[in-house]
N, C-alpha and C positions, 0 to 999 in steps of 0.2 A: 603825465604819460610821455610827455617826449621826454621829461627828465631821465626817466625809469629806461627809456631807449637808449637815450644817448650814454648811461652809467652799462647797462648793460652788452654793447655795442664797445666801447672802451676798454671794459675789464678781460671779452672776450680775445679785441687786439692783441692786449698786452699779452695776455697771457702765451699767447702764439708764438710772439715775439719772444720771451722771455723763456720757453720750450724749444725753440727751433722744429714746431710741428711740422710734420709731414704733410704730403698734399691730400691726401683722405684726411687727416686730421681736422688739417683746412676748411676743407668742403663740410666736413664734420659741425667747427664753430659756423660758417654760414651758414648752416639751419639755422644752428640756434639765432645766429642774429634776424633771420628769417621769421624764424617761428615767437621772437621776442616782439619785433616788429608787427606780427599779425595781431597778438594777443593786447598791443598797446590799439591797434586798426578794432578790431573787438572789440574794446575798455570804451572806445572815444564813438561808435559807432550807437554802444547803446545808453550811452548820454545822450548825445545827439535825441533818440528815439523817447526819451522822458524828458525831456525841452521837448520837443513837439509835441508830444501829446499831453502837458501841459497847457502850453498853449490854447490848444485844440478842447482842450475843458474850458480854459480861458472866454475862447470863444463862442461858447457854446449858446444859443441867444433864449432857450430856456431858463438859462441862471439868467441870467441878465437884459431883464426887459423894463423896457421901459413902459412907464404905466398910461406916460400920456399918447402912448403910440397904438393903435388899434391894430 
């Protein structure tokens, strides 16, 4: 995720330098950077949610009961 974001930012910044973008075009590229960052955060959040759900399933006391405990 971080690599994708870094590649996107690097590509947009290089495009801006190569093409001498105007201020409005630079704002547009800033929006692209923000969108790429937001997409990575959403992907990370869904990944964390999956991890948390898998841990909560593993901690379910009805699944793993010790037969010697009442």
